[in-house]
N, C-alpha and C positions, 0 to 999 in steps of 0.2 A: 504493501499498499504507499501511495506517494504521502511523502509531509509537506507541508506548506511550504518550505523553503526550497525543498526540490522540485516545486514543478515549473519553473522558467527553465530547468533543464533537462527536464521529463522528454523522450521522444514522442512523436506524434501518436503513437500507435500505444503509449502509455497514457497520454490522456484519453483519447479515444475511448479506452478502457476505462478511464475514473467516469466519464460521461454516461458511457452504454451500462457500465456496470458489470460485463462480462468479457474476458478476455478474448476468447474464440469469437465470439459474434463480432468484437471490435475488428478481430485480425480479418474475419470470412469479409466484411463488408470496405473493409480499408482495400484488399486485394482486388474485390469486385471494381473499384473506384480507381483500379490500376495503380493505388497508392499516391493517388493525388488529392488533398483535401481540399481543393477548390472544388474538384469533380462531385466529391462526399458529400460536402457540406451545402453546396449548390442543387444537389440532384432534384429533379422534380418527377413524382409519378407518372405522368404523359410520357417520360422522355428516358426516363432511367427505374421500370418496373422493377429488373431485374434484382437492384438493390432494395427497393421498398420489400421486397418478396423474398430476399436472402435470406430469412430465418421464419419465413409464414407471415401469412398479413391477418390481420384484424379487418374490423369493421373500420377503422380509422388508420389503417396502414401499418405497418412494421412500427412497433413501438422504439425500436432502436433509431432509426431514421426520424423519430417525431423528439426524440430526446435531441439529437444533432441538430435539428433544425429550430427547436426550441433555443438552444445556445446561440445559434446565429441570431435569431431575434433579439436575443437578451441583448447579444454585443451591439446590433445597430441599436436597440434603445438606449445604451449607455452610453454611445458616440451622440445619439442626438439629446443626452439630457447634456451633457458637455458641453456641445455647441449653444444649446439655449441658457446656460448659467455662464456662460464667457462674456465678459465686458461689451469685446468685439470680437469678429468673425476675423481672426488673423492667423490661421490656419488652414489654408488650404489640401492640406494632405490630410486634416480631420474629415474637411468633408467629400473627400475622393475616399477614403475610409468608409466615411456612412452609406455613400453611395453606391460603392461597391457590393455593401453586404445587403443594401436594399433590394439593387435592381438586378445583379448577376445572377446568371442562371436563371431567369425568369423563362417561360415557354412563350409568353407572348409582351408585347410591349405596353409601357408604363409610361405616364408622363408626371412629374415631380415638380412641386414649387416649393422652394426656400423663403421664405417670406423673412424680411430683415428689417429692422428699425433706420434711424437715421444715423445711429451711431454701429451701423451694419451688425448688430446684436440679431443673433436667431431669434423671431418672435414664434414661429413654428414649420415644421415638414409637413408638406401635405400632397397626397396621391390627388392628381387633378382629372386624370384620364387613364382608361385602359382601353388597350386594343386586343388586336389579333398578333400574328406571328411577325407580321411585316411591316404593319402602320398601326397607328392610333388619329383618330379623328381629336385635334384640338382647337378649341373656340377662343379666340382671345378674349370676346366680350366675358364669359366665364372667368379667364385668368385676372381681368381687369377687376370684375367685383370681388373675385375671392382676395384680391390686393388690396382692395379699399377695405372689405369687412376686416382683416388681420392689420389696416391702418399701417401698410407698409409703406417704408420709403423706397425700399429696395428690392431687388428679387434675384433667384439665382434659378435658373432651370435644369431638369436634368430629365433624360430619356434614356432607354435601352435598346440596342440592337440583338434581338435573339439570334442573330444571325452570326455572332461575335465579331462584324466586323465594324470599328470603330470609328471609320472613315464617314465622315457627315456628307450627307445628299444634298443633291440641290433644293429637294423640297424641306431639308432642315435647315438650311441656311434662310430659304424663304420665310420658313415661318419664323425661325428665329426675330429677321427684320420686322415681319409684321407686329409680331408681339412687342417687340421693343418701340414700333411707333403709337402703336395702341397705349401703351401703358406711359409713355414721354405725354399723354395729353392730358394726364391726371398726375404728372410729376414724380413719377415714378422710376427708377433709375434698373438697368438691367444688367447685373454685374458680370454674370456668367451663365454659361450652358454648356453643360457635360453629357458627352454619349459614353453611355457604361455598356462594354461589350467584352464579354467573359471577366477578365481580373484586369482589363485597360480602364481609363475613365480618361476620356478625350475632353481638352477643355476648349470651349471657342475664343477665350480670350488671350489665353497664350498661341494660339494660331493667327490672332488677329483677324477673327473673323467676326466682331463684334464692332 
């Protein structure tokens, strides 16, 4: 059994065993994910049914996988709490980590807004739209309404590409321009737009696309 001081130095398999509670199950699941933590922790039932059924399925899916996904969700909520408690948003790395946890591995596109106040403190993180494997419909009017409800002074957008390709499409760039123009009418600034694909998170601001 691991003691607290050993956790940071434990192997991936040791940590998975702690979460799942059974080393045999942990080893089997890790092997089915080809020893990739990313593939294991972001597995989806529709695409990775063999992982969810590796040790027999219940009405709620394999309990081992549910435990792992609960751990991922807790990590995402921890980062959200960290961001909302900061005096200002000064860590792009924390934003990337949060977005990867929330969006990586999803089998459908999701569009998220991070609303910020005038000091760039995070007000809240909100999933605005959910789509299909290849696209999602985003309505600028609804984004503006949500930003006003949050009393936001700035916003960061993010969506995922289930294809695994982080490169922005022409429609992504057009959408970003349309959203920026719509929000500028109510004096709300767009700080960035991230595309999450696998373990990558591309920034429009860093690419000079804003």
